[in-house]
Backbone as ProteinMPNN parsed JSONL, in Angstrom:
{"seq_chain_A": "XXXXXXXXXXXXXXXXXXXXXXXXXXXXXXXXXXXXXXXXXXXXXXXXXXXXXXXXXXXXXXXXXXXXXXXXXXXXXXXXXXXXXXXXXXXXXXXXXXXXXXXXXXXXXXXXXXXXXXXXXXXXXXXXXXXXXXXXXXXXXXXXXXXXXXXXXXXXXXXXXXXXXXXXXXXXXXXXXXXXXXXXXXXXXXXXXXXXXXX", "coords_chain_A": {"N_chain_A": [[-26.882, -45.188, -24.886], [-24.637, -44.267, -27.3], [-21.665, -42.466, -27.934], [-19.207, -40.674, -29.867], [-15.903, -41.091, -28.804], [-13.839, -39.114, -28.93], [-15.28, -36.748, -29.413], [-16.975, -36.578, -27.156], [-15.092, -36.494, -25.089], [-13.716, -34.109, -25.712], [-15.816, -32.264, -25.451], [-16.44, -32.512, -22.731], [-14.016, -31.776, -21.579], [-14.003, -29.088, -22.252], [-16.129, -28.166, -20.721], [-15.682, -29.139, -18.104], [-12.79, -28.825, -17.107], [-11.192, -29.867, -15.047], [-12.094, -32.386, -14.433], [-12.466, -35.956, -14.664], [-13.882, -38.231, -16.918], [-15.947, -40.564, -15.66], [-17.461, -43.467, -14.072], [-19.409, -43.781, -11.032], [-17.966, -45.593, -9.467], [-15.44, -45.064, -10.288], [-14.523, -46.21, -12.6], [-14.236, -46.376, -16.202], [-15.992, -46.945, -19.234], [-15.552, -48.469, -22.361], [-16.717, -49.295, -25.576], [-16.505, -51.247, -28.535], [-17.352, -49.965, -31.762], [-19.232, -50.671, -34.787], [-17.692, -49.803, -36.965], [-15.161, -49.998, -36.032], [-14.065, -47.897, -34.553], [-13.869, -46.358, -31.284], [-16.392, -45.977, -28.804], [-18.044, -44.131, -26.184], [-19.745, -44.939, -23.268], [-22.122, -43.28, -21.475], [-23.079, -43.475, -18.231], [-25.904, -43.5, -16.026], [-25.224, -42.764, -13.253], [-23.078, -40.957, -13.558], [-24.207, -38.819, -14.998], [-26.165, -38.082, -13.165], [-24.534, -37.209, -11.04], [-23.376, -34.944, -12.246], [-25.68, -33.361, -12.6], [-26.495, -33.014, -9.919], [-24.282, -31.59, -8.986], [-24.51, -29.289, -10.528], [-26.911, -28.246, -9.517], [-26.133, -27.742, -6.842], [-24.212, -25.802, -7.368], [-25.79, -23.725, -8.458], [-27.354, -23.083, -6.219], [-25.34, -22.197, -4.48], [-24.46, -19.936, -5.94], [-26.807, -18.367, -5.793], [-26.946, -17.914, -3.022], [-24.586, -16.459, -2.673], [-25.147, -14.16, -4.201], [-27.314, -13.106, -2.721], [-26.028, -12.579, -0.285], [-24.191, -10.59, -1.097], [-25.967, -8.591, -2.003], [-27.399, -8.056, 0.363], [-25.392, -7.059, 1.975], [-24.77, -4.765, 0.716], [-22.556, -4.535, -0.972], [-19.99, -4.097, -3.441], [-18.286, -5.647, -6.214], [-14.873, -6.149, -7.085], [-12.169, -6.938, -9.324], [-8.94, -7.591, -9.897], [-6.738, -7.974, -12.482], [-3.631, -8.825, -12.326], [-1.208, -9.131, -14.017], [-1.951, -7.679, -16.38], [-2.747, -5.347, -15.286], [-5.348, -4.44, -15.187], [-8.511, -3.585, -13.94], [-11.613, -4.882, -13.01], [-14.829, -3.633, -12.246], [-17.849, -4.213, -10.617], [-21.263, -3.268, -11.392], [-22.539, -2.555, -9.041], [-20.381, -1.89, -7.427], [-19.346, 0.322, -8.798], [-21.5, 2.08, -8.517], [-21.513, 2.371, -5.751], [-19.091, 3.667, -5.45], [-19.775, 6.02, -6.545], [-19.742, 6.389, -9.311], [-20.241, 6.403, -12.911], [-19.384, 4.922, -15.092], [-17.522, 2.057, -16.171], [-15.158, 2.659, -17.335], [-13.873, 4.607, -15.948], [-12.207, 3.811, -13.726], [-10.465, 1.795, -14.812], [-7.866, 0.99, -14.62], [-4.988, 0.827, -12.405], [-3.552, 3.234, -12.177], [-5.382, 5.283, -12.572], [-7.019, 4.763, -10.407], [-5.263, 5.339, -8.316], [-5.165, 8.121, -8.465], [-7.686, 8.747, -7.58], [-7.794, 7.863, -4.965], [-7.505, 9.12, -1.652], [-4.743, 11.18, -0.923], [-3.514, 10.863, 1.621], [-4.172, 8.276, 2.259], [-2.999, 6.528, 0.498], [-0.429, 5.228, 0.997], [-0.915, 3.423, 3.175], [-2.904, 1.875, 1.984], [-1.615, 0.575, -0.214], [0.385, -0.736, 1.208], [-1.092, -2.61, 2.642], [-2.082, -4.174, 0.516], [0.363, -5.103, -0.59], [1.366, -6.596, 1.597], [-0.479, -8.694, 1.632], [-0.136, -9.809, -0.966], [2.465, -10.671, -0.691], [2.112, -12.763, 0.977], [1.931, -12.353, 3.708], [-0.413, -11.804, 5.0], [-3.658, -13.314, 5.314], [-5.723, -12.278, 3.869], [-6.657, -9.242, 2.137], [-7.334, -6.091, 3.516], [-8.652, -2.865, 3.884], [-9.349, 0.487, 4.884], [-10.312, 3.385, 3.272], [-10.356, 6.606, 1.627], [-12.178, 7.627, -1.223], [-12.264, 9.605, -4.096], [-15.205, 10.774, -5.384], [-17.449, 11.107, -8.252], [-18.844, 13.438, -7.757], [-17.045, 15.113, -6.639], [-16.452, 14.855, -3.96], [-15.008, 13.157, -1.132], [-15.397, 9.736, -0.225], [-15.779, 7.309, 2.278], [-14.565, 4.046, 2.079], [-14.557, 0.52, 2.502], [-12.294, -1.833, 1.545], [-11.973, -5.201, 0.753], [-10.216, -8.182, 0.071], [-8.786, -11.012, -1.731], [-6.2, -13.13, -2.941], [-6.988, -14.897, -5.802], [-6.052, -16.38, -7.854], [-3.081, -17.921, -8.978], [0.139, -18.253, -10.613], [2.093, -21.064, -11.908], [4.344, -20.989, -10.301], [3.435, -19.925, -7.994], [3.084, -17.214, -7.947], [1.02, -14.391, -7.524], [-1.765, -13.844, -9.67], [-4.336, -12.857, -9.903], [-6.364, -10.725, -7.936], [-9.156, -10.404, -6.012], [-12.198, -8.963, -4.713], [-14.317, -7.14, -2.429], [-16.07, -3.981, -2.236], [-17.223, -1.88, 0.289], [-19.473, 0.511, 1.49], [-18.547, 2.623, 3.975], [-19.007, 5.098, 4.911], [-20.861, 6.467, 6.71], [-20.405, 5.106, 9.105], [-17.688, 5.703, 9.485], [-17.807, 8.484, 9.685], [-19.254, 8.787, 12.103], [-17.385, 7.649, 13.831], [-15.222, 9.456, 13.544], [-16.449, 11.762, 14.515], [-16.87, 11.046, 17.21], [-14.18, 10.883, 18.026], [-13.364, 13.569, 17.675], [-15.107, 14.796, 19.526], [-14.23, 13.598, 21.915], [-11.621, 14.618, 22.078], [-12.244, 17.322, 22.31], [-13.671, 17.422, 24.799], [-11.686, 16.444, 26.459], [-9.819, 18.492, 26.31], [-11.196, 20.497, 27.639], [-11.192, 19.663, 30.257], [-8.742, 20.257, 31.221]], "CA_chain_A": [[-26.575, -44.138, -25.843], [-23.219, -44.304, -27.614], [-21.151, -41.251, -28.546], [-17.82, -40.739, -30.284], [-15.026, -40.827, -27.661], [-13.132, -37.842, -29.081], [-16.233, -35.645, -29.267], [-17.433, -36.467, -25.765], [-13.947, -36.072, -24.275], [-13.485, -32.687, -25.988], [-16.918, -31.498, -24.861], [-16.314, -32.527, -21.274], [-12.841, -30.967, -21.217], [-14.4, -27.678, -22.33], [-17.044, -27.858, -19.619], [-15.118, -29.515, -16.808], [-11.383, -29.098, -17.369], [-10.538, -30.542, -13.931], [-12.765, -33.65, -14.162], [-12.278, -37.113, -15.523], [-15.146, -38.885, -17.212], [-15.932, -41.892, -15.053], [-18.633, -43.872, -13.311], [-19.299, -43.553, -9.588], [-16.915, -46.445, -8.904], [-14.151, -44.622, -10.798], [-14.158, -46.878, -13.85], [-14.849, -45.88, -17.425], [-16.32, -48.079, -20.101], [-15.516, -48.253, -23.801], [-17.223, -50.437, -26.342], [-16.191, -51.064, -29.96], [-18.46, -49.745, -32.683], [-19.136, -51.516, -35.976], [-16.63, -49.364, -37.864], [-13.872, -50.214, -35.384], [-13.678, -46.824, -33.643], [-14.383, -46.56, -29.93], [-17.418, -45.06, -28.318], [-18.063, -44.044, -24.729], [-21.092, -45.056, -22.717], [-22.373, -42.477, -20.278], [-24.013, -44.161, -17.343], [-26.741, -42.605, -15.238], [-24.591, -42.148, -12.073], [-22.259, -39.814, -13.974], [-25.129, -37.734, -15.327], [-26.77, -37.674, -11.893], [-23.533, -36.421, -10.31], [-23.282, -33.636, -12.899], [-26.905, -32.624, -12.294], [-26.417, -32.63, -8.503], [-23.265, -30.547, -8.863], [-25.084, -28.084, -11.121], [-27.889, -27.732, -8.551], [-25.356, -27.17, -5.725], [-23.577, -24.588, -7.872], [-26.826, -22.69, -8.553], [-27.698, -22.686, -4.848], [-24.208, -21.408, -3.988], [-24.523, -18.642, -6.623], [-27.921, -17.611, -5.211], [-26.544, -17.479, -1.673], [-23.568, -15.414, -2.831], [-25.831, -12.94, -4.642], [-28.084, -12.584, -1.586], [-25.066, -12.025, 0.676], [-23.688, -9.331, -1.639], [-27.05, -7.602, -1.993], [-27.717, -7.714, 1.75], [-24.291, -6.287, 2.555], [-24.595, -3.575, -0.124], [-21.159, -4.544, -1.398], [-19.682, -4.223, -4.859], [-17.172, -6.563, -6.484], [-13.771, -5.737, -7.955], [-11.318, -8.06, -9.719], [-7.72, -7.021, -10.472], [-5.864, -8.847, -13.263], [-2.341, -8.222, -11.976], [-0.277, -8.98, -15.146], [-2.372, -6.631, -17.32], [-3.043, -4.168, -14.468], [-6.715, -4.016, -15.487], [-9.418, -3.882, -12.838], [-13.053, -4.922, -13.3], [-15.698, -3.209, -11.152], [-19.264, -4.519, -10.85], [-22.111, -2.07, -11.406], [-22.768, -2.19, -7.639], [-19.163, -1.241, -6.945], [-19.299, 1.646, -9.419], [-22.542, 2.882, -7.873], [-21.027, 2.625, -4.404], [-18.011, 4.64, -5.579], [-20.324, 7.243, -7.118], [-19.282, 6.48, -10.696], [-21.222, 5.997, -13.914], [-18.829, 4.08, -16.15], [-16.399, 1.194, -15.823], [-13.946, 3.211, -17.938], [-13.258, 5.593, -15.067], [-11.134, 3.212, -12.935], [-10.133, 0.5, -15.39], [-6.491, 0.615, -14.284], [-4.598, 1.315, -11.077], [-3.077, 4.616, -12.202], [-6.565, 6.124, -12.361], [-7.453, 4.516, -9.023], [-4.336, 6.079, -7.456], [-5.554, 9.532, -8.464], [-8.953, 8.891, -6.851], [-7.563, 7.621, -3.537], [-7.03, 10.273, -0.887], [-3.279, 11.077, -0.806], [-3.112, 10.382, 2.949], [-4.509, 6.853, 2.388], [-2.284, 5.73, -0.509], [0.627, 4.372, 1.548], [-1.532, 2.318, 3.934], [-3.647, 1.041, 1.035], [-0.685, -0.304, -0.936], [1.075, -1.589, 2.186], [-2.0, -3.732, 2.92], [-2.075, -5.045, -0.671], [1.68, -5.76, -0.67], [1.44, -7.617, 2.65], [-1.256, -9.864, 1.205], [0.515, -10.42, -2.131], [3.688, -11.326, -0.198], [1.729, -13.897, 1.823], [2.015, -12.005, 5.13], [-1.777, -11.801, 5.533], [-4.502, -14.273, 4.593], [-6.584, -11.499, 2.985], [-6.385, -7.811, 2.08], [-8.419, -5.273, 4.063], [-8.213, -1.49, 4.073], [-10.334, 1.566, 4.869], [-9.709, 4.511, 2.574], [-11.27, 7.569, 1.014], [-12.146, 7.648, -2.684], [-12.876, 10.795, -4.682], [-16.337, 10.379, -6.233], [-17.691, 11.997, -9.392], [-19.373, 14.731, -7.295], [-15.933, 15.893, -6.103], [-16.3, 14.638, -2.52], [-14.436, 11.865, -0.744], [-16.302, 8.793, 0.419], [-15.057, 6.236, 2.958], [-14.825, 2.716, 1.52], [-13.797, -0.623, 3.022], [-11.956, -2.812, 0.507], [-11.496, -6.497, 1.236], [-9.95, -9.049, -1.068], [-7.948, -12.19, -1.558], [-5.647, -13.683, -4.177], [-7.839, -16.008, -6.242], [-5.375, -17.146, -8.9], [-1.619, -17.808, -9.007], [0.764, -19.035, -11.68], [2.651, -22.347, -11.455], [5.354, -20.725, -9.269], [2.775, -19.345, -6.826], [3.014, -15.755, -8.062], [-0.377, -13.97, -7.688], [-2.21, -13.342, -10.968], [-5.593, -12.12, -9.723], [-6.795, -10.366, -6.591], [-10.555, -9.981, -6.139], [-12.831, -8.723, -3.427], [-15.516, -6.307, -2.345], [-16.09, -2.618, -1.711], [-18.379, -1.609, 1.141], [-19.586, 1.91, 1.895], [-18.459, 2.787, 5.436], [-19.01, 6.539, 5.116], [-21.559, 6.874, 7.937], [-19.665, 4.501, 10.222], [-16.449, 6.46, 9.661], [-18.176, 9.821, 10.157], [-19.567, 8.66, 13.541], [-16.108, 7.403, 14.508], [-14.468, 10.714, 13.563], [-17.172, 12.671, 15.416], [-16.531, 10.614, 18.575], [-12.786, 11.278, 18.29], [-13.365, 15.036, 17.846], [-15.768, 15.111, 20.797], [-13.329, 13.165, 22.997], [-10.536, 15.606, 22.16], [-12.83, 18.567, 22.795], [-13.949, 17.302, 26.233], [-10.397, 16.27, 27.148], [-9.19, 19.813, 26.403], [-11.977, 21.281, 28.6], [-10.87, 19.192, 31.608], [-7.417, 20.763, 31.616]], "C_chain_A": [[-25.074, -44.136, -26.079], [-22.81, -43.024, -28.335], [-19.703, -41.46, -28.938], [-16.926, -40.302, -29.131], [-14.342, -39.47, -27.765], [-14.073, -36.657, -28.863], [-16.663, -35.469, -27.817], [-16.307, -36.003, -24.855], [-13.682, -34.579, -24.464], [-14.569, -31.826, -25.347], [-16.787, -31.421, -23.352], [-15.11, -31.714, -20.826], [-13.17, -29.483, -21.282], [-15.247, -27.285, -21.132], [-16.421, -28.074, -18.25], [-13.636, -29.836, -16.954], [-10.675, -29.861, -16.253], [-11.095, -31.938, -13.677], [-12.332, -34.732, -15.127], [-13.641, -37.744, -15.724], [-15.097, -40.293, -16.667], [-17.256, -42.175, -14.369], [-18.398, -43.548, -11.846], [-18.174, -44.373, -8.987], [-15.531, -46.096, -9.441], [-13.757, -45.264, -12.112], [-14.821, -46.191, -15.034], [-15.028, -47.061, -18.361], [-16.223, -47.668, -21.555], [-16.038, -49.503, -24.478], [-16.922, -50.207, -27.81], [-17.46, -50.834, -30.774], [-18.235, -50.609, -33.917], [-17.987, -51.108, -36.883], [-15.248, -49.472, -37.231], [-13.434, -49.085, -34.478], [-14.32, -47.078, -32.284], [-15.491, -45.571, -29.632], [-17.408, -45.115, -26.802], [-19.493, -44.124, -24.257], [-21.193, -44.198, -21.463], [-23.417, -43.198, -19.446], [-24.745, -43.151, -16.479], [-26.055, -42.014, -14.014], [-23.758, -40.922, -12.423], [-23.149, -38.603, -14.248], [-25.789, -37.199, -14.062], [-25.804, -36.814, -11.092], [-23.387, -35.029, -10.913], [-24.492, -32.772, -12.56], [-26.891, -32.144, -10.842], [-25.417, -31.499, -8.3], [-23.78, -29.227, -9.433], [-26.091, -27.442, -10.169], [-27.168, -27.08, -7.372], [-24.715, -25.849, -6.145], [-24.583, -23.442, -7.974], [-27.222, -22.177, -7.173], [-26.596, -21.808, -4.266], [-24.219, -20.012, -4.62], [-25.638, -17.769, -6.053], [-27.548, -17.074, -3.836], [-25.527, -16.35, -1.754], [-24.203, -14.097, -3.25], [-26.606, -12.294, -3.5], [-27.146, -11.924, -0.574], [-24.525, -10.685, 0.191], [-24.754, -8.244, -1.604], [-27.357, -7.136, -0.573], [-26.63, -6.855, 2.383], [-24.037, -4.996, 1.794], [-23.142, -3.435, -0.562], [-21.065, -4.638, -2.913], [-18.454, -5.097, -5.031], [-16.137, -5.887, -7.375], [-12.874, -6.944, -8.198], [-10.124, -7.503, -10.489], [-6.929, -8.112, -11.171], [-4.465, -8.245, -13.155], [-1.403, -8.085, -13.179], [-0.658, -7.863, -16.121], [-2.663, -5.312, -16.614], [-4.423, -3.58, -14.777], [-7.619, -4.473, -14.349], [-10.861, -3.839, -13.341], [-13.791, -4.461, -12.051], [-17.132, -3.558, -11.52], [-20.056, -3.218, -10.847], [-22.401, -1.603, -9.979], [-21.567, -1.442, -7.068], [-19.055, 0.172, -7.514], [-20.312, 2.591, -8.78], [-22.085, 3.305, -6.478], [-19.935, 3.698, -4.406], [-18.49, 5.961, -6.187], [-19.888, 7.465, -8.547], [-20.354, 5.968, -11.649], [-20.685, 4.958, -14.889], [-17.648, 3.267, -15.657], [-15.089, 1.733, -16.386], [-13.2, 4.138, -16.987], [-12.068, 5.016, -14.307], [-10.703, 1.872, -13.513], [-8.67, 0.112, -15.203], [-6.074, 1.313, -12.992], [-4.078, 2.745, -11.068], [-4.242, 5.581, -11.959], [-7.082, 5.986, -10.929], [-6.575, 5.31, -8.055], [-4.719, 7.551, -7.356], [-6.837, 9.768, -7.673], [-8.795, 8.652, -5.353], [-7.063, 8.891, -2.865], [-5.522, 10.114, -0.688], [-2.799, 10.54, 0.545], [-3.347, 8.881, 3.119], [-3.704, 5.944, 1.465], [-1.286, 4.747, 0.093], [0.044, 3.17, 2.29], [-2.259, 1.34, 3.016], [-2.699, 0.05, 0.344], [0.141, -1.184, -0.003], [0.22, -2.813, 2.497], [-2.048, -4.706, 1.743], [-0.758, -5.808, -0.755], [1.827, -6.857, 0.377], [0.677, -8.874, 2.248], [-0.58, -10.571, 0.027], [1.796, -11.149, -1.739], [3.394, -12.493, 0.734], [1.794, -13.619, 3.314], [0.642, -11.965, 5.805], [-2.63, -12.749, 4.695], [-5.5, -13.574, 3.668], [-6.175, -10.038, 3.069], [-7.591, -7.075, 2.657], [-7.884, -3.876, 4.314], [-9.405, -0.542, 4.034], [-9.654, 2.774, 4.251], [-10.792, 5.414, 1.994], [-11.062, 7.565, -0.502], [-12.882, 8.894, -3.16], [-13.969, 10.356, -5.654], [-16.548, 11.41, -7.34], [-18.275, 13.347, -8.973], [-18.296, 15.59, -6.628], [-15.708, 15.739, -4.614], [-15.694, 13.264, -2.265], [-15.464, 11.034, 0.008], [-15.454, 7.689, 1.044], [-15.527, 4.876, 2.431], [-13.977, 1.691, 2.266], [-13.567, -1.554, 1.839], [-11.442, -4.064, 1.187], [-11.255, -7.363, 0.017], [-8.993, -10.167, -0.735], [-7.415, -12.602, -2.924], [-6.497, -14.89, -4.561], [-7.203, -16.831, -7.357], [-3.883, -16.855, -8.858], [-1.084, -18.584, -10.205], [1.395, -20.295, -11.088], [3.738, -22.175, -10.39], [4.752, -20.096, -8.012], [2.682, -17.834, -6.842], [1.562, -15.341, -8.319], [-0.655, -13.393, -9.075], [-3.48, -12.502, -10.856], [-5.882, -11.924, -8.249], [-8.218, -9.837, -6.744], [-11.154, -9.785, -4.76], [-14.037, -7.824, -3.533], [-15.188, -4.894, -1.882], [-17.35, -2.487, -0.865], [-18.343, -0.145, 1.55], [-19.571, 1.98, 3.419], [-18.484, 4.271, 5.807], [-19.643, 6.936, 6.45], [-20.876, 6.319, 9.182], [-18.411, 5.319, 10.527], [-16.745, 7.868, 10.176], [-18.515, 9.806, 11.649], [-18.277, 8.486, 14.343], [-15.305, 8.695, 14.627], [-15.129, 11.748, 14.476], [-16.869, 12.324, 16.873], [-15.114, 11.028, 18.952], [-12.71, 12.781, 18.53], [-13.987, 15.431, 19.178], [-14.894, 14.728, 21.983], [-12.203, 14.166, 23.186], [-11.053, 16.92, 22.739], [-13.046, 18.5, 24.31], [-12.667, 17.099, 27.042], [-9.707, 17.619, 27.318], [-9.915, 20.702, 27.42], [-11.647, 20.896, 30.039], [-9.543, 19.749, 32.102], [-7.483, 22.08, 32.248]], "O_chain_A": [[-24.31, -44.013, -25.122], [-23.512, -42.553, -29.231], [-19.037, -42.339, -28.391], [-17.161, -39.25, -28.536], [-14.275, -38.744, -26.773], [-13.708, -35.681, -28.208], [-16.709, -34.35, -27.307], [-16.535, -35.206, -23.945], [-13.45, -33.863, -23.49], [-14.275, -30.781, -24.768], [-17.005, -30.362, -22.763], [-15.171, -31.033, -19.803], [-12.679, -28.701, -20.468], [-15.096, -26.189, -20.592], [-16.62, -27.27, -17.339], [-13.26, -31.008, -16.929], [-9.629, -30.459, -16.508], [-10.608, -32.623, -12.778], [-11.894, -34.464, -16.246], [-14.457, -37.787, -14.804], [-14.317, -41.124, -17.132], [-18.058, -41.276, -14.117], [-17.318, -43.096, -11.465], [-17.488, -43.899, -8.081], [-14.55, -46.754, -9.094], [-12.737, -44.888, -12.689], [-15.837, -45.512, -14.886], [-14.299, -48.05, -18.283], [-16.754, -46.628, -21.943], [-15.826, -50.622, -24.01], [-17.065, -49.084, -28.294], [-18.503, -51.432, -30.508], [-17.171, -51.208, -34.075], [-17.365, -51.966, -37.51], [-14.26, -49.07, -37.845], [-12.508, -49.274, -33.689], [-15.21, -47.919, -32.157], [-15.508, -44.458, -30.158], [-16.838, -46.028, -26.206], [-20.365, -43.443, -24.796], [-20.434, -44.377, -20.511], [-24.513, -43.49, -19.924], [-24.236, -42.057, -16.234], [-26.275, -40.835, -13.735], [-23.735, -39.952, -11.666], [-22.869, -37.498, -13.781], [-25.951, -35.989, -13.91], [-26.205, -35.799, -10.523], [-23.285, -34.042, -10.183], [-24.347, -31.586, -12.266], [-27.236, -30.995, -10.566], [-25.669, -30.565, -7.538], [-23.511, -28.163, -8.874], [-26.117, -26.219, -10.032], [-27.543, -25.988, -6.945], [-24.68, -24.894, -5.369], [-24.264, -22.308, -7.614], [-27.403, -20.975, -6.981], [-26.879, -20.791, -3.633], [-24.012, -19.016, -3.926], [-25.446, -16.57, -5.851], [-27.808, -15.912, -3.526], [-25.6, -15.39, -0.986], [-23.851, -13.04, -2.727], [-26.563, -11.076, -3.328], [-27.436, -10.84, -0.068], [-24.411, -9.743, 0.976], [-24.477, -7.108, -1.219], [-27.553, -5.943, -0.341], [-26.919, -6.015, 3.235], [-23.175, -4.209, 2.187], [-22.575, -2.343, -0.525], [-21.946, -5.185, -3.575], [-17.671, -5.268, -4.097], [-16.48, -5.15, -8.298], [-12.824, -7.863, -7.38], [-10.278, -7.001, -11.603], [-6.496, -9.071, -10.532], [-4.158, -7.26, -13.827], [-0.834, -7.009, -13.362], [0.221, -7.172, -16.636], [-2.809, -4.277, -17.264], [-4.637, -2.375, -14.645], [-7.508, -5.598, -13.86], [-11.274, -2.889, -14.007], [-13.436, -4.84, -10.935], [-17.586, -3.234, -12.617], [-19.58, -2.192, -10.361], [-22.499, -0.402, -9.727], [-21.723, -0.479, -6.317], [-18.711, 1.109, -6.793], [-20.013, 3.759, -8.532], [-22.253, 4.458, -6.081], [-19.857, 4.525, -3.497], [-17.712, 6.904, -6.327], [-19.682, 8.606, -8.962], [-21.246, 5.212, -11.265], [-21.461, 4.188, -15.456], [-16.866, 3.73, -14.826], [-14.016, 1.309, -15.958], [-12.021, 4.425, -17.198], [-11.019, 5.656, -14.242], [-10.586, 0.898, -12.769], [-8.274, -0.988, -15.589], [-6.72, 2.26, -12.544], [-4.158, 3.411, -10.036], [-4.105, 6.568, -11.236], [-7.524, 6.96, -10.318], [-7.076, 5.887, -7.089], [-4.61, 8.156, -6.289], [-7.054, 10.862, -7.153], [-9.573, 9.177, -4.557], [-6.287, 9.647, -3.45], [-5.063, 9.032, -0.323], [-1.789, 9.838, 0.608], [-2.782, 8.271, 4.027], [-3.721, 4.724, 1.628], [-1.291, 3.566, -0.255], [0.46, 2.034, 2.062], [-2.234, 0.129, 3.239], [-2.952, -1.154, 0.323], [0.555, -2.274, -0.396], [0.737, -3.925, 2.604], [-2.054, -5.921, 1.941], [-0.756, -7.021, -0.966], [2.352, -7.93, 0.081], [1.136, -9.99, 2.496], [-0.465, -11.797, 0.024], [2.172, -12.132, -2.378], [4.316, -13.143, 1.227], [1.72, -14.551, 4.114], [0.541, -12.077, 7.026], [-2.359, -12.961, 3.513], [-6.063, -14.21, 2.777], [-5.432, -9.644, 3.969], [-8.734, -7.394, 2.328], [-6.805, -3.707, 4.881], [-10.345, -0.733, 3.261], [-8.551, 3.147, 4.653], [-11.961, 5.043, 1.887], [-9.934, 7.508, -0.993], [-13.979, 9.2, -2.692], [-13.698, 9.653, -6.627], [-15.9, 12.456, -7.357], [-18.213, 14.307, -9.742], [-18.593, 16.667, -6.11], [-14.856, 16.425, -4.049], [-15.844, 12.338, -3.062], [-16.282, 11.553, 0.768], [-14.519, 7.191, 0.417], [-16.724, 4.601, 2.351], [-12.827, 1.957, 2.617], [-14.517, -2.012, 1.206], [-10.592, -4.006, 2.076], [-11.999, -7.29, -0.961], [-8.465, -10.262, 0.372], [-8.093, -12.442, -3.939], [-6.704, -15.795, -3.753], [-7.746, -17.859, -7.762], [-3.465, -15.705, -8.723], [-1.761, -19.459, -10.745], [1.245, -20.56, -9.895], [4.025, -23.117, -9.651], [5.477, -19.772, -7.072], [2.25, -17.229, -5.861], [0.927, -15.873, -9.23], [0.105, -12.571, -9.588], [-3.677, -11.556, -11.617], [-5.679, -12.817, -7.427], [-8.455, -8.917, -7.527], [-10.691, -10.356, -3.773], [-14.693, -7.747, -4.571], [-14.172, -4.649, -1.23], [-18.422, -2.939, -1.268], [-17.289, 0.375, 1.916], [-20.471, 1.46, 4.078], [-18.035, 4.654, 6.888], [-19.031, 7.662, 7.234], [-20.786, 7.004, 10.201], [-18.11, 5.594, 11.688], [-16.009, 8.387, 11.016], [-18.112, 10.708, 12.382], [-18.101, 9.098, 15.397], [-14.767, 8.996, 15.693], [-14.437, 12.523, 15.138], [-16.636, 13.22, 17.685], [-14.875, 11.476, 20.073], [-12.065, 13.225, 19.479], [-13.463, 16.296, 19.881], [-14.829, 15.471, 22.963], [-11.866, 14.524, 24.315], [-10.384, 17.553, 23.556], [-12.649, 19.416, 25.029], [-12.581, 17.541, 28.188], [-9.081, 17.871, 28.347], [-9.288, 21.584, 28.008], [-11.803, 21.713, 30.947], [-9.264, 19.707, 33.301], [-6.452, 22.632, 32.632]]}, "name": "protein", "num_of_chains": 1, "seq": "XXXXXXXXXXXXXXXXXXXXXXXXXXXXXXXXXXXXXXXXXXXXXXXXXXXXXXXXXXXXXXXXXXXXXXXXXXXXXXXXXXXXXXXXXXXXXXXXXXXXXXXXXXXXXXXXXXXXXXXXXXXXXXXXXXXXXXXXXXXXXXXXXXXXXXXXXXXXXXXXXXXXXXXXXXXXXXXXXXXXXXXXXXXXXXXXXXXXXXX"}
């Protein structure tokens, strides 16, 4: 099967911007057409490699979805230059929200974070953005639409940088740790209570 070199190259660049069109042995083949332009022959090993990669990608996506569903986690993705944050429907549900418009930027998020948690939250993000930690992790309270605070664990990692290494995107998960945190706080209160009784 012969195709126009420019068309096939453009199509592949759109689909696989990081790949080069080549056979398994690394070579590429061109053959002249009757009108003098070049055409490109796609050989079966190349197509097989693409199909195998597509299958691996689908399996990876399925595993990722199962892991997220099993952990009851939601996804967030912060575009740092525009200061816009995407929240998955699971993340919004976890935060007790109905619409993605509620926390679409960090100023709104700041108002929802418990004032006592703001400093630690941003210190953890800054440490990660400055390369001091391999990932971002923080436990904090978020004001939900019902007017109550809910304990959330946020974890994330820089997933895109510019050519100078400056972070462009930070993405991660939200996990509901409300019950875990409530048990922890109850244990602390009980320990203090019993310690005061021993005096």
